[in-house]
mmCIF file of the C-alpha atoms, coordinates in Angstrom:
data_MODEL
# 
_entry.id   MODEL 
# 
loop_
_atom_site.group_PDB 
_atom_site.id 
_atom_site.type_symbol 
_atom_site.label_atom_id 
_atom_site.label_alt_id 
_atom_site.label_comp_id 
_atom_site.label_asym_id 
_atom_site.label_entity_id 
_atom_site.label_seq_id 
_atom_site.pdbx_PDB_ins_code 
_atom_site.Cartn_x 
_atom_site.Cartn_y 
_atom_site.Cartn_z 
_atom_site.occupancy 
_atom_site.B_iso_or_equiv 
_atom_site.pdbx_formal_charge 
_atom_site.auth_seq_id 
_atom_site.auth_comp_id 
_atom_site.auth_asym_id 
_atom_site.auth_atom_id 
_atom_site.pdbx_PDB_model_num 
ATOM 1   C CA . MET A 1 1   ? -1.268  -21.014 14.584  1.00 0.00 ? 1   MET A CA 1 
ATOM 2   C CA . THR A 1 2   ? 2.145   -20.857 13.006  1.00 0.00 ? 2   THR A CA 1 
ATOM 3   C CA . THR A 1 3   ? 4.308   -17.795 13.456  1.00 0.00 ? 3   THR A CA 1 
ATOM 4   C CA . GLU A 1 4   ? 3.754   -16.923 9.797   1.00 0.00 ? 4   GLU A CA 1 
ATOM 5   C CA . THR A 1 5   ? 0.044   -16.344 10.344  1.00 0.00 ? 5   THR A CA 1 
ATOM 6   C CA . VAL A 1 6   ? 0.457   -14.228 13.486  1.00 0.00 ? 6   VAL A CA 1 
ATOM 7   C CA . LEU A 1 7   ? 0.758   -10.485 13.063  1.00 0.00 ? 7   LEU A CA 1 
ATOM 8   C CA . PRO A 1 8   ? 3.959   -9.163  14.671  1.00 0.00 ? 8   PRO A CA 1 
ATOM 9   C CA . GLU A 1 9   ? 3.272   -7.628  18.066  1.00 0.00 ? 9   GLU A CA 1 
ATOM 10  C CA . VAL A 1 10  ? 4.165   -4.056  17.042  1.00 0.00 ? 10  VAL A CA 1 
ATOM 11  C CA . LEU A 1 11  ? 1.517   -4.179  14.308  1.00 0.00 ? 11  LEU A CA 1 
ATOM 12  C CA . GLU A 1 12  ? -1.094  -5.994  16.390  1.00 0.00 ? 12  GLU A CA 1 
ATOM 13  C CA . ASN A 1 13  ? -0.641  -3.476  19.211  1.00 0.00 ? 13  ASN A CA 1 
ATOM 14  C CA . LEU A 1 14  ? -1.234  -0.412  17.061  1.00 0.00 ? 14  LEU A CA 1 
ATOM 15  C CA . PHE A 1 15  ? -4.600  -1.740  15.909  1.00 0.00 ? 15  PHE A CA 1 
ATOM 16  C CA . VAL A 1 16  ? -5.514  -2.096  19.603  1.00 0.00 ? 16  VAL A CA 1 
ATOM 17  C CA . ALA A 1 17  ? -3.951  1.167   20.792  1.00 0.00 ? 17  ALA A CA 1 
ATOM 18  C CA . TYR A 1 18  ? -5.601  3.492   18.278  1.00 0.00 ? 18  TYR A CA 1 
ATOM 19  C CA . SER A 1 19  ? -9.269  3.942   17.466  1.00 0.00 ? 19  SER A CA 1 
ATOM 20  C CA . LYS A 1 20  ? -9.102  6.868   15.016  1.00 0.00 ? 20  LYS A CA 1 
ATOM 21  C CA . PRO A 1 21  ? -8.184  5.950   11.440  1.00 0.00 ? 21  PRO A CA 1 
ATOM 22  C CA . GLU A 1 22  ? -5.738  8.876   11.161  1.00 0.00 ? 22  GLU A CA 1 
ATOM 23  C CA . ASP A 1 23  ? -3.829  7.602   14.210  1.00 0.00 ? 23  ASP A CA 1 
ATOM 24  C CA . VAL A 1 24  ? -3.787  4.035   12.888  1.00 0.00 ? 24  VAL A CA 1 
ATOM 25  C CA . PHE A 1 25  ? -2.429  5.206   9.525   1.00 0.00 ? 25  PHE A CA 1 
ATOM 26  C CA . ALA A 1 26  ? 0.266   7.396   11.131  1.00 0.00 ? 26  ALA A CA 1 
ATOM 27  C CA . ALA A 1 27  ? 1.487   4.520   13.314  1.00 0.00 ? 27  ALA A CA 1 
ATOM 28  C CA . LEU A 1 28  ? 1.072   1.816   10.673  1.00 0.00 ? 28  LEU A CA 1 
ATOM 29  C CA . LEU A 1 29  ? 3.250   3.145   7.853   1.00 0.00 ? 29  LEU A CA 1 
ATOM 30  C CA . PRO A 1 30  ? 6.553   3.302   9.791   1.00 0.00 ? 30  PRO A CA 1 
ATOM 31  C CA . ALA A 1 31  ? 5.713   0.066   11.611  1.00 0.00 ? 31  ALA A CA 1 
ATOM 32  C CA . VAL A 1 32  ? 5.205   -1.774  8.305   1.00 0.00 ? 32  VAL A CA 1 
ATOM 33  C CA . CYS A 1 33  ? 8.553   -0.399  7.111   1.00 0.00 ? 33  CYS A CA 1 
ATOM 34  C CA . ASP A 1 34  ? 10.248  -1.635  10.266  1.00 0.00 ? 34  ASP A CA 1 
ATOM 35  C CA . VAL A 1 35  ? 8.686   -5.098  10.182  1.00 0.00 ? 35  VAL A CA 1 
ATOM 36  C CA . LEU A 1 36  ? 9.318   -5.630  6.467   1.00 0.00 ? 36  LEU A CA 1 
ATOM 37  C CA . GLN A 1 37  ? 12.593  -3.680  6.415   1.00 0.00 ? 37  GLN A CA 1 
ATOM 38  C CA . THR A 1 38  ? 11.472  -1.374  3.609   1.00 0.00 ? 38  THR A CA 1 
ATOM 39  C CA . ASP A 1 39  ? 12.394  2.229   2.780   1.00 0.00 ? 39  ASP A CA 1 
ATOM 40  C CA . ARG A 1 40  ? 8.977   3.754   2.218   1.00 0.00 ? 40  ARG A CA 1 
ATOM 41  C CA . CYS A 1 41  ? 5.365   2.820   2.739   1.00 0.00 ? 41  CYS A CA 1 
ATOM 42  C CA . PHE A 1 42  ? 2.401   4.729   1.471   1.00 0.00 ? 42  PHE A CA 1 
ATOM 43  C CA . LEU A 1 43  ? -1.312  4.274   1.754   1.00 0.00 ? 43  LEU A CA 1 
ATOM 44  C CA . HIS A 1 44  ? -3.387  5.285   -1.262  1.00 0.00 ? 44  HIS A CA 1 
ATOM 45  C CA . LEU A 1 45  ? -6.898  5.831   0.093   1.00 0.00 ? 45  LEU A CA 1 
ATOM 46  C CA . ARG A 1 46  ? -9.699  6.156   -2.431  1.00 0.00 ? 46  ARG A CA 1 
ATOM 47  C CA . ASN A 1 47  ? -13.412 6.531   -2.763  1.00 0.00 ? 47  ASN A CA 1 
ATOM 48  C CA . PRO A 1 48  ? -14.327 3.904   -5.367  1.00 0.00 ? 48  PRO A CA 1 
ATOM 49  C CA . GLN A 1 49  ? -17.508 5.733   -6.404  1.00 0.00 ? 49  GLN A CA 1 
ATOM 50  C CA . THR A 1 50  ? -16.015 9.200   -6.973  1.00 0.00 ? 50  THR A CA 1 
ATOM 51  C CA . ARG A 1 51  ? -12.374 8.205   -7.666  1.00 0.00 ? 51  ARG A CA 1 
ATOM 52  C CA . MET A 1 52  ? -11.146 10.834  -5.226  1.00 0.00 ? 52  MET A CA 1 
ATOM 53  C CA . TYR A 1 53  ? -7.921  9.782   -3.515  1.00 0.00 ? 53  TYR A CA 1 
ATOM 54  C CA . GLN A 1 54  ? -5.456  10.759  -0.837  1.00 0.00 ? 54  GLN A CA 1 
ATOM 55  C CA . ASN A 1 55  ? -1.920  9.444   -0.310  1.00 0.00 ? 55  ASN A CA 1 
ATOM 56  C CA . LEU A 1 56  ? -0.304  9.196   3.107   1.00 0.00 ? 56  LEU A CA 1 
ATOM 57  C CA . CYS A 1 57  ? 3.405   8.406   3.061   1.00 0.00 ? 57  CYS A CA 1 
ATOM 58  C CA . TRP A 1 58  ? 6.209   7.544   5.470   1.00 0.00 ? 58  TRP A CA 1 
ATOM 59  C CA . ARG A 1 59  ? 9.835   7.270   4.345   1.00 0.00 ? 59  ARG A CA 1 
ATOM 60  C CA . ARG A 1 60  ? 13.103  6.508   6.091   1.00 0.00 ? 60  ARG A CA 1 
ATOM 61  C CA . SER A 1 61  ? 14.922  9.566   4.760   1.00 0.00 ? 61  SER A CA 1 
ATOM 62  C CA . PRO A 1 62  ? 14.144  12.814  2.929   1.00 0.00 ? 62  PRO A CA 1 
ATOM 63  C CA . GLU A 1 63  ? 16.084  11.567  -0.123  1.00 0.00 ? 63  GLU A CA 1 
ATOM 64  C CA . ILE A 1 64  ? 13.301  9.065   -0.778  1.00 0.00 ? 64  ILE A CA 1 
ATOM 65  C CA . PRO A 1 65  ? 10.459  10.579  -2.831  1.00 0.00 ? 65  PRO A CA 1 
ATOM 66  C CA . ASP A 1 66  ? 7.370   11.552  -0.863  1.00 0.00 ? 66  ASP A CA 1 
ATOM 67  C CA . THR A 1 67  ? 4.099   10.425  -2.482  1.00 0.00 ? 67  THR A CA 1 
ATOM 68  C CA . SER A 1 68  ? 1.857   12.316  -0.041  1.00 0.00 ? 68  SER A CA 1 
ATOM 69  C CA . THR A 1 69  ? -0.952  14.495  -1.308  1.00 0.00 ? 69  THR A CA 1 
ATOM 70  C CA . LYS A 1 70  ? -2.041  17.692  0.441   1.00 0.00 ? 70  LYS A CA 1 
ATOM 71  C CA . GLY A 1 71  ? -5.575  16.341  0.713   1.00 0.00 ? 71  GLY A CA 1 
ATOM 72  C CA . TRP A 1 72  ? -8.078  14.626  -1.524  1.00 0.00 ? 72  TRP A CA 1 
ATOM 73  C CA . GLU A 1 73  ? -7.490  14.816  -5.275  1.00 0.00 ? 73  GLU A CA 1 
ATOM 74  C CA . GLN A 1 74  ? -9.234  13.489  -8.359  1.00 0.00 ? 74  GLN A CA 1 
ATOM 75  C CA . GLU A 1 75  ? -7.772  10.262  -9.696  1.00 0.00 ? 75  GLU A CA 1 
ATOM 76  C CA . ILE A 1 76  ? -6.732  10.168  -13.290 1.00 0.00 ? 76  ILE A CA 1 
ATOM 77  C CA . GLU A 1 77  ? -7.100  6.961   -15.252 1.00 0.00 ? 77  GLU A CA 1 
ATOM 78  C CA . TRP A 1 78  ? -3.786  5.441   -14.128 1.00 0.00 ? 78  TRP A CA 1 
ATOM 79  C CA . GLU A 1 79  ? -5.047  2.043   -15.225 1.00 0.00 ? 79  GLU A CA 1 
ATOM 80  C CA . ARG A 1 80  ? -4.327  3.096   -18.837 1.00 0.00 ? 80  ARG A CA 1 
ATOM 81  C CA . GLU A 1 81  ? -0.590  3.294   -18.078 1.00 0.00 ? 81  GLU A CA 1 
ATOM 82  C CA . ASP A 1 82  ? -0.212  1.152   -14.987 1.00 0.00 ? 82  ASP A CA 1 
ATOM 83  C CA . PRO A 1 83  ? -1.055  -2.564  -15.147 1.00 0.00 ? 83  PRO A CA 1 
ATOM 84  C CA . MET A 1 84  ? -0.783  -2.837  -11.350 1.00 0.00 ? 84  MET A CA 1 
ATOM 85  C CA . PHE A 1 85  ? -3.418  -0.151  -10.832 1.00 0.00 ? 85  PHE A CA 1 
ATOM 86  C CA . ALA A 1 86  ? -5.625  -1.869  -13.406 1.00 0.00 ? 86  ALA A CA 1 
ATOM 87  C CA . ALA A 1 87  ? -5.204  -5.141  -11.475 1.00 0.00 ? 87  ALA A CA 1 
ATOM 88  C CA . ALA A 1 88  ? -6.088  -3.354  -8.236  1.00 0.00 ? 88  ALA A CA 1 
ATOM 89  C CA . LEU A 1 89  ? -9.265  -1.907  -9.786  1.00 0.00 ? 89  LEU A CA 1 
ATOM 90  C CA . ARG A 1 90  ? -10.233 -5.435  -10.855 1.00 0.00 ? 90  ARG A CA 1 
ATOM 91  C CA . THR A 1 91  ? -9.634  -6.425  -7.194  1.00 0.00 ? 91  THR A CA 1 
ATOM 92  C CA . ASP A 1 92  ? -7.008  -8.967  -8.246  1.00 0.00 ? 92  ASP A CA 1 
ATOM 93  C CA . SER A 1 93  ? -4.701  -10.357 -5.578  1.00 0.00 ? 93  SER A CA 1 
ATOM 94  C CA . SER A 1 94  ? -1.951  -8.143  -4.210  1.00 0.00 ? 94  SER A CA 1 
ATOM 95  C CA . ILE A 1 95  ? 1.207   -8.000  -6.324  1.00 0.00 ? 95  ILE A CA 1 
ATOM 96  C CA . PHE A 1 96  ? 4.682   -8.692  -4.931  1.00 0.00 ? 96  PHE A CA 1 
ATOM 97  C CA . VAL A 1 97  ? 7.344   -7.336  -7.287  1.00 0.00 ? 97  VAL A CA 1 
ATOM 98  C CA . GLU A 1 98  ? 10.842  -8.606  -6.531  1.00 0.00 ? 98  GLU A CA 1 
ATOM 99  C CA . ASP A 1 99  ? 12.613  -6.421  -9.104  1.00 0.00 ? 99  ASP A CA 1 
ATOM 100 C CA . VAL A 1 100 ? 10.976  -3.622  -11.075 1.00 0.00 ? 100 VAL A CA 1 
ATOM 101 C CA . GLU A 1 101 ? 13.782  -3.851  -13.642 1.00 0.00 ? 101 GLU A CA 1 
ATOM 102 C CA . LEU A 1 102 ? 13.012  -7.509  -14.424 1.00 0.00 ? 102 LEU A CA 1 
ATOM 103 C CA . ALA A 1 103 ? 9.209   -7.611  -14.101 1.00 0.00 ? 103 ALA A CA 1 
ATOM 104 C CA . SER A 1 104 ? 7.207   -8.394  -17.215 1.00 0.00 ? 104 SER A CA 1 
ATOM 105 C CA . SER A 1 105 ? 5.255   -5.642  -18.935 1.00 0.00 ? 105 SER A CA 1 
ATOM 106 C CA . ASP A 1 106 ? 1.946   -7.358  -18.149 1.00 0.00 ? 106 ASP A CA 1 
ATOM 107 C CA . VAL A 1 107 ? 2.749   -6.862  -14.441 1.00 0.00 ? 107 VAL A CA 1 
ATOM 108 C CA . LEU A 1 108 ? 4.065   -3.295  -14.537 1.00 0.00 ? 108 LEU A CA 1 
ATOM 109 C CA . ASN A 1 109 ? 5.040   -0.438  -16.808 1.00 0.00 ? 109 ASN A CA 1 
ATOM 110 C CA . ILE A 1 110 ? 8.723   0.181   -16.047 1.00 0.00 ? 110 ILE A CA 1 
ATOM 111 C CA . ASN A 1 111 ? 8.645   3.755   -17.364 1.00 0.00 ? 111 ASN A CA 1 
ATOM 112 C CA . PHE A 1 112 ? 5.588   4.579   -15.225 1.00 0.00 ? 112 PHE A CA 1 
ATOM 113 C CA . GLU A 1 113 ? 7.314   3.140   -12.145 1.00 0.00 ? 113 GLU A CA 1 
ATOM 114 C CA . ARG A 1 114 ? 10.524  5.081   -12.790 1.00 0.00 ? 114 ARG A CA 1 
ATOM 115 C CA . LYS A 1 115 ? 8.695   8.354   -13.489 1.00 0.00 ? 115 LYS A CA 1 
ATOM 116 C CA . TYR A 1 116 ? 6.323   8.322   -10.512 1.00 0.00 ? 116 TYR A CA 1 
ATOM 117 C CA . PHE A 1 117 ? 7.860   6.096   -7.845  1.00 0.00 ? 117 PHE A CA 1 
ATOM 118 C CA . GLY A 1 118 ? 11.560  5.330   -8.286  1.00 0.00 ? 118 GLY A CA 1 
ATOM 119 C CA . HIS A 1 119 ? 11.534  2.166   -6.200  1.00 0.00 ? 119 HIS A CA 1 
ATOM 120 C CA . ARG A 1 120 ? 13.286  -1.074  -7.126  1.00 0.00 ? 120 ARG A CA 1 
ATOM 121 C CA . THR A 1 121 ? 10.990  -3.551  -5.402  1.00 0.00 ? 121 THR A CA 1 
ATOM 122 C CA . LEU A 1 122 ? 7.503   -3.214  -3.976  1.00 0.00 ? 122 LEU A CA 1 
ATOM 123 C CA . ILE A 1 123 ? 4.326   -4.731  -2.668  1.00 0.00 ? 123 ILE A CA 1 
ATOM 124 C CA . HIS A 1 124 ? 1.152   -3.442  -4.314  1.00 0.00 ? 124 HIS A CA 1 
ATOM 125 C CA . ALA A 1 125 ? -1.349  -4.571  -1.660  1.00 0.00 ? 125 ALA A CA 1 
ATOM 126 C CA . HIS A 1 126 ? -5.001  -4.214  -2.617  1.00 0.00 ? 126 HIS A CA 1 
ATOM 127 C CA . LEU A 1 127 ? -7.561  -3.459  0.084   1.00 0.00 ? 127 LEU A CA 1 
ATOM 128 C CA . CYS A 1 128 ? -10.917 -4.374  -1.415  1.00 0.00 ? 128 CYS A CA 1 
ATOM 129 C CA . HIS A 1 129 ? -14.455 -4.531  -0.094  1.00 0.00 ? 129 HIS A CA 1 
ATOM 130 C CA . ASP A 1 130 ? -17.678 -5.553  -1.857  1.00 0.00 ? 130 ASP A CA 1 
ATOM 131 C CA . GLY A 1 131 ? -15.844 -5.948  -5.163  1.00 0.00 ? 131 GLY A CA 1 
ATOM 132 C CA . LEU A 1 132 ? -14.344 -2.449  -5.068  1.00 0.00 ? 132 LEU A CA 1 
ATOM 133 C CA . LEU A 1 133 ? -10.840 -1.078  -4.451  1.00 0.00 ? 133 LEU A CA 1 
ATOM 134 C CA . TRP A 1 134 ? -10.709 1.173   -1.378  1.00 0.00 ? 134 TRP A CA 1 
ATOM 135 C CA . ALA A 1 135 ? -6.951  1.443   -0.777  1.00 0.00 ? 135 ALA A CA 1 
ATOM 136 C CA . ILE A 1 136 ? -3.502  0.330   -1.851  1.00 0.00 ? 136 ILE A CA 1 
ATOM 137 C CA . LEU A 1 137 ? -0.805  -0.214  0.742   1.00 0.00 ? 137 LEU A CA 1 
ATOM 138 C CA . GLN A 1 138 ? 2.601   0.006   -0.868  1.00 0.00 ? 138 GLN A CA 1 
ATOM 139 C CA . PRO A 1 139 ? 5.796   -0.810  1.038   1.00 0.00 ? 139 PRO A CA 1 
ATOM 140 C CA . CYS A 1 140 ? 8.876   -0.571  -1.175  1.00 0.00 ? 140 CYS A CA 1 
ATOM 141 C CA . ILE A 1 141 ? 12.653  -0.628  -1.310  1.00 0.00 ? 141 ILE A CA 1 
ATOM 142 C CA . PHE A 1 142 ? 15.013  1.594   -3.275  1.00 0.00 ? 142 PHE A CA 1 
ATOM 143 C CA . GLY A 1 143 ? 18.333  0.578   -4.784  1.00 0.00 ? 143 GLY A CA 1 
ATOM 144 C CA . HIS A 1 144 ? 18.155  -3.218  -4.726  1.00 0.00 ? 144 HIS A CA 1 
ATOM 145 C CA . PRO A 1 145 ? 15.741  -6.085  -5.456  1.00 0.00 ? 145 PRO A CA 1 
ATOM 146 C CA . ARG A 1 146 ? 14.090  -8.194  -2.774  1.00 0.00 ? 146 ARG A CA 1 
ATOM 147 C CA . VAL A 1 147 ? 12.514  -11.626 -2.659  1.00 0.00 ? 147 VAL A CA 1 
ATOM 148 C CA . TRP A 1 148 ? 9.301   -11.355 -0.636  1.00 0.00 ? 148 TRP A CA 1 
ATOM 149 C CA . SER A 1 149 ? 9.026   -14.218 1.850   1.00 0.00 ? 149 SER A CA 1 
ATOM 150 C CA . GLU A 1 150 ? 5.962   -16.100 3.018   1.00 0.00 ? 150 GLU A CA 1 
ATOM 151 C CA . PHE A 1 151 ? 6.277   -14.111 6.259   1.00 0.00 ? 151 PHE A CA 1 
ATOM 152 C CA . ASP A 1 152 ? 6.136   -10.823 4.291   1.00 0.00 ? 152 ASP A CA 1 
ATOM 153 C CA . ARG A 1 153 ? 3.091   -12.022 2.369   1.00 0.00 ? 153 ARG A CA 1 
ATOM 154 C CA . SER A 1 154 ? 1.255   -13.148 5.499   1.00 0.00 ? 154 SER A CA 1 
ATOM 155 C CA . VAL A 1 155 ? 2.009   -9.851  7.256   1.00 0.00 ? 155 VAL A CA 1 
ATOM 156 C CA . ILE A 1 156 ? 0.496   -7.936  4.341   1.00 0.00 ? 156 ILE A CA 1 
ATOM 157 C CA . ASP A 1 157 ? -2.603  -10.156 4.287   1.00 0.00 ? 157 ASP A CA 1 
ATOM 158 C CA . ARG A 1 158 ? -3.160  -9.719  8.025   1.00 0.00 ? 158 ARG A CA 1 
ATOM 159 C CA . VAL A 1 159 ? -2.489  -5.964  7.914   1.00 0.00 ? 159 VAL A CA 1 
ATOM 160 C CA . LEU A 1 160 ? -5.032  -5.505  5.124   1.00 0.00 ? 160 LEU A CA 1 
ATOM 161 C CA . GLU A 1 161 ? -7.598  -7.473  7.126   1.00 0.00 ? 161 GLU A CA 1 
ATOM 162 C CA . LYS A 1 162 ? -7.041  -5.345  10.261  1.00 0.00 ? 162 LYS A CA 1 
ATOM 163 C CA . LEU A 1 163 ? -6.799  -2.099  8.289   1.00 0.00 ? 163 LEU A CA 1 
ATOM 164 C CA . LYS A 1 164 ? -10.036 -2.530  6.325   1.00 0.00 ? 164 LYS A CA 1 
ATOM 165 C CA . PRO A 1 165 ? -12.535 -1.133  8.892   1.00 0.00 ? 165 PRO A CA 1 
ATOM 166 C CA . PHE A 1 166 ? -10.337 1.938   9.440   1.00 0.00 ? 166 PHE A CA 1 
ATOM 167 C CA . VAL A 1 167 ? -10.037 2.624   5.711   1.00 0.00 ? 167 VAL A CA 1 
ATOM 168 C CA . LEU A 1 168 ? -13.762 2.177   5.088   1.00 0.00 ? 168 LEU A CA 1 
ATOM 169 C CA . SER A 1 169 ? -14.650 4.449   7.991   1.00 0.00 ? 169 SER A CA 1 
ATOM 170 C CA . TYR A 1 170 ? -12.117 7.126   6.989   1.00 0.00 ? 170 TYR A CA 1 
ATOM 171 C CA . VAL A 1 171 ? -13.123 7.253   3.329   1.00 0.00 ? 171 VAL A CA 1 
ATOM 172 C CA . ARG A 1 172 ? -16.853 7.203   4.078   1.00 0.00 ? 172 ARG A CA 1 
ATOM 173 C CA . ASP A 1 173 ? -16.493 9.938   6.708   1.00 0.00 ? 173 ASP A CA 1 
ATOM 174 C CA . ALA A 1 174 ? -14.508 12.117  4.273   1.00 0.00 ? 174 ALA A CA 1 
ATOM 175 C CA . GLU A 1 175 ? -17.581 12.353  2.024   1.00 0.00 ? 175 GLU A CA 1 
ATOM 176 C CA . VAL A 1 176 ? -15.461 12.938  -1.067  1.00 0.00 ? 176 VAL A CA 1 
# 
């Protein structure tokens, strides 16, 4: 195995150390930010049948907008305004945006991004199972663009793979 296909130890260890999804999520979000050197990471958990969702968020400082929800909420049809959410619902590959300001309108809606998120660069990582979207992991950076490396992309792929059973279990157990 090359180093680009190996999950960094801090991430690998948390999937071993924690068995409860809530504990995995709490440890994962700051660890992803540290490994990828991002400012915020949130996990958008969703029940694909009912379109109920919950956001868990970690951010480096209180000046960065918090996307957390207080619990489960009903999704609205974001796919009408947000091409990335539409891509996620289609279970397309994860999207790595190097600069929100320069991305084409078929990739993202700049006004939607500014209004709801405020980041400059992001990864819109789609966690899918059986042809359905179950979660979006979104590390992002504020204030400057970023070229996402092969290392960054492989970390996201491996994290999604390891995260999947925890997300499925959590959402199914929530019965929302």
